[in-house]
C-alpha positions as CSV (number, residue, x, y, z in Angstrom):
1,X,0.0,0.0,0.0
2,X,1.2,3.5,-0.9
3,X,1.3,6.0,2.0
4,X,0.8,9.7,1.6
5,X,2.0,12.9,3.2
6,X,-0.9,14.4,5.1
7,X,-2.9,17.1,3.3
8,X,-3.7,20.4,5.0
9,X,-7.3,20.2,4.0
10,X,-9.8,18.7,1.6
11,X,-10.5,20.8,-1.5
12,X,-14.2,19.9,-1.4
13,X,-16.2,18.6,1.6
14,X,-17.9,15.2,1.6
15,X,-21.3,17.0,1.4
16,X,-20.2,18.9,-1.7
17,X,-18.9,15.6,-3.3
18,X,-22.2,14.0,-2.5
19,X,-24.1,16.9,-4.1
20,X,-22.0,16.4,-7.3
21,X,-22.9,12.7,-7.4
22,X,-26.6,13.5,-6.8
23,X,-26.6,16.1,-9.5
24,X,-25.2,13.5,-11.9
25,X,-27.8,11.0,-11.0
26,X,-30.6,13.6,-11.4
27,X,-29.3,14.4,-14.9
28,X,-28.4,18.1,-14.1
29,X,-27.4,19.9,-17.3
30,X,-23.7,20.6,-17.9
31,X,-23.0,24.3,-18.4
32,X,-21.4,25.6,-21.6
33,X,-19.3,28.2,-19.7
34,X,-17.3,27.2,-16.6
35,X,-14.9,28.6,-14.1
36,X,-11.2,27.9,-14.5
37,X,-7.7,29.3,-14.0
38,X,-6.3,30.6,-17.2
39,X,-3.2,32.4,-18.6
40,X,-3.3,34.0,-22.0
41,X,0.5,34.7,-22.2
42,X,3.7,33.3,-20.8
43,X,5.0,34.8,-17.6
44,X,5.1,34.7,-13.8
45,X,1.9,33.2,-12.3
46,X,1.2,36.3,-10.2
47,X,1.2,38.4,-13.4
48,X,-0.6,36.1,-15.9
49,X,-2.7,33.5,-14.1
50,X,-6.4,34.7,-13.7
51,X,-9.6,33.1,-12.5
52,X,-12.0,33.2,-15.4
53,X,-15.8,32.5,-15.1
54,X,-16.3,32.4,-18.8
55,X,-14.2,29.4,-19.9
56,X,-15.6,27.3,-22.7
57,X,-16.5,23.8,-21.7
58,X,-13.9,21.6,-23.4
59,X,-15.3,19.6,-26.4
60,X,-15.6,15.9,-25.9
61,X,-13.9,13.5,-28.3
62,X,-15.1,10.0,-29.0
63,X,-12.5,8.4,-26.8
64,X,-12.8,10.8,-24.0
65,X,-14.8,11.3,-20.8
66,X,-15.9,14.6,-19.3
67,X,-14.9,14.9,-15.7
68,X,-16.4,17.1,-13.0
69,X,-13.2,18.0,-11.2
70,X,-13.2,17.5,-7.5
71,X,-9.4,17.9,-6.9
72,X,-6.4,18.8,-8.9
73,X,-2.7,19.2,-8.2
74,X,0.1,21.2,-9.7
75,X,3.6,20.0,-10.6
76,X,6.9,21.7,-11.5
77,X,6.0,21.2,-15.2
78,X,3.0,23.5,-14.8
79,X,5.2,26.3,-13.5
80,X,7.8,25.7,-16.3
81,X,5.2,25.6,-18.9
82,X,3.6,28.9,-17.7
83,X,7.0,30.5,-17.9
84,X,7.4,29.4,-21.5
85,X,10.4,27.2,-20.9
86,X,9.3,24.7,-23.6
87,X,7.1,27.0,-25.7
88,X,8.6,25.7,-29.0
89,X,6.8,22.4,-28.4
90,X,3.9,23.7,-26.3
91,X,0.3,24.2,-27.3
92,X,0.2,28.0,-27.3
93,X,-2.0,29.9,-24.8
94,X,-4.7,30.6,-23.7
95,X,-4.1,27.7,-21.3
96,X,-5.9,26.2,-18.3
97,X,-3.0,24.6,-16.4
98,X,-3.0,21.3,-14.5
99,X,-2.0,17.7,-15.4
100,X,-3.3,15.7,-12.4
101,X,-7.0,15.3,-11.7
102,X,-9.5,13.4,-9.6
103,X,-13.2,13.7,-10.1
104,X,-16.5,12.2,-11.3
105,X,-17.4,11.2,-14.9
106,X,-20.4,13.1,-16.1
107,X,-20.4,12.3,-19.8
108,X,-18.7,9.7,-22.0
109,X,-17.7,9.7,-25.7
110,X,-19.1,7.2,-28.2
111,X,-16.0,5.1,-28.2
112,X,-15.5,4.8,-24.4
113,X,-15.7,1.1,-23.4
114,X,-15.3,0.8,-19.7
115,X,-16.0,4.1,-17.8
116,X,-19.5,5.3,-17.2
117,X,-21.3,8.3,-15.8
118,X,-20.8,8.5,-12.0
119,X,-17.5,6.7,-11.9
120,X,-14.9,8.3,-9.6
121,X,-11.6,8.5,-11.5
122,X,-8.1,9.9,-11.4
123,X,-5.1,10.3,-13.7
124,X,-2.7,12.5,-15.7
125,X,-4.7,14.1,-18.5
126,X,-1.7,14.3,-20.9
127,X,-0.2,11.3,-22.5
128,X,2.9,13.3,-23.5
129,X,3.9,15.8,-20.9
130,X,6.0,18.2,-23.0
131,X,4.9,17.5,-26.6
132,X,1.8,19.8,-27.2
133,X,0.0,19.1,-23.9
134,X,-3.7,20.0,-23.7
135,X,-4.7,23.6,-23.6
136,X,-7.5,22.8,-21.2
137,X,-6.0,21.2,-18.0
138,X,-7.4,20.2,-14.7
139,X,-7.6,23.6,-12.9
140,X,-11.2,24.1,-14.0
141,X,-14.7,22.9,-13.0
142,X,-14.6,20.3,-15.9
143,X,-12.0,18.7,-18.0
144,X,-12.0,16.2,-20.9
145,X,-9.6,13.2,-20.8
146,X,-9.0,10.1,-22.9
147,X,-10.4,7.0,-21.2
148,X,-7.0,5.2,-21.5
149,X,-5.3,7.9,-19.3
150,X,-7.7,7.3,-16.3
151,X,-8.2,4.7,-13.6
152,X,-11.0,4.2,-11.1
153,X,-10.2,6.0,-7.9
154,X,-9.5,3.5,-5.1
155,X,-12.2,3.6,-2.4
156,X,-9.6,4.1,0.4
157,X,-8.2,7.3,-1.2
158,X,-9.8,10.7,-0.9
159,X,-10.0,12.8,-4.1
160,X,-7.2,15.0,-2.8
161,X,-4.9,12.0,-2.2
162,X,-5.7,10.5,-5.6
163,X,-5.1,13.9,-7.4
164,X,-1.7,14.1,-5.8
165,X,-0.4,10.9,-7.3
166,X,-0.4,10.5,-11.1
167,X,2.5,12.6,-12.5
168,X,4.7,12.1,-9.4
169,X,4.1,8.4,-9.5
170,X,4.8,8.2,-13.3
171,X,8.1,10.0,-12.7
172,X,9.1,7.7,-9.9
173,X,8.2,4.5,-11.7
174,X,9.8,5.5,-15.0
175,X,12.9,6.6,-13.2
176,X,13.4,3.2,-11.6
177,X,12.7,1.5,-14.9
178,X,15.3,3.6,-16.7
179,X,17.8,2.9,-14.0
180,X,17.3,-0.8,-14.5
181,X,16.0,-1.4,-11.0
182,X,15.2,-5.1,-10.3
183,X,14.9,-7.6,-7.5
184,X,17.9,-7.7,-5.1
185,X,19.5,-4.4,-6.2
186,X,20.4,-1.5,-4.0
187,X,19.2,2.1,-4.6
188,X,20.0,5.5,-3.1
189,X,17.2,8.0,-3.2
190,X,18.3,11.7,-2.9
191,X,15.7,13.8,-1.3
192,X,13.5,10.9,-0.2
193,X,11.0,13.1,1.7
194,X,9.8,14.9,-1.4
195,X,6.8,14.1,-3.6
196,X,8.7,11.9,-6.0
197,X,11.2,10.6,-3.4
198,X,8.5,9.2,-1.1
199,X,7.0,7.2,-4.0
200,X,10.4,6.0,-5.2
201,X,11.2,4.5,-1.8
202,X,7.9,2.6,-1.7
203,X,8.1,1.4,-5.3
204,X,11.7,0.3,-5.0
205,X,11.1,-1.7,-1.8
206,X,7.6,-3.1,-2.4
207,X,7.2,-3.3,-6.2
208,X,10.7,-3.6,-7.7
209,X,12.0,-5.7,-4.8
210,X,15.2,-3.8,-3.8
211,X,17.3,-5.5,-1.2
212,X,18.5,-2.2,0.3
213,X,16.9,1.3,0.0
214,X,19.0,4.2,1.3
215,X,17.7,7.7,1.2
216,X,18.7,11.2,2.3
217,X,16.7,13.9,4.1
218,X,17.0,16.4,6.9
219,X,17.0,15.4,10.5
220,X,13.3,15.8,11.2
221,X,12.3,13.7,8.2
222,X,14.3,10.6,8.9
223,X,11.5,8.8,10.6
224,X,9.3,9.4,7.6
225,X,11.9,7.7,5.4
226,X,12.0,4.7,7.6
227,X,8.2,4.5,7.7
228,X,8.1,4.4,3.9
229,X,10.5,1.5,3.8
230,X,14.0,3.0,3.7
231,X,16.5,0.6,5.3
232,X,19.2,3.4,5.6
233,X,18.1,6.9,6.5
234,X,20.9,9.4,6.0
235,X,20.8,12.9,7.5
236,X,22.4,15.1,4.8
237,X,22.9,17.9,7.3
238,X,25.3,15.7,9.3
239,X,26.7,13.2,6.8
240,X,27.9,13.1,3.3
241,X,26.5,10.1,1.6
242,X,29.6,9.8,-0.6
243,X,31.6,9.1,2.5
244,X,29.5,6.1,3.5
245,X,30.1,2.5,2.6
């Protein structure tokens, strides 16, 4: 089981989520204009990111589902994209940022095979993170996503927890794959208390079968590393990992 860092608060209360589900069951109409965070030019978030109450509802393709967003999370790629750091291969603004999403399916395309209205889902809405990602991301009331990019939200996860996972988990898993991680190997995780680091420790130990997982963090976070499965917790404020056996 994957553990999570505690969230400060839920984005939506249980009663609000129940109201969303009830509205779906009652067939409440989906608006053509929605609220969302939008930037129309590249720059610093404080200068360019605005809350817009007149965002067009994203069109639904045959292989997509429309999600009523309950929770979303931001990643470094959102910040870099907003600054125009890869604008040569970006989909040009206006842009609703956000890759990670958790929410409720309210409409399905004609080619959708498994998901249905009312399903609670989560995922990363972009199949390719840097090559022309979607203009309409997850920081809006609704977003459209290909069915193949989503999974049913586990019942034991809140929407906030589920929305925190996709891109960080993909990064952690792919990193271990590229490094050739396999059963019996040893891995050193630098910055193991971060979003990706916490997931690498757990994947390395419980999925890839590492024999030894070592990780660095500051003094107050060493217990967290051990609770996630690290065999060796290194305090980088007191030790240089390069000097250890």
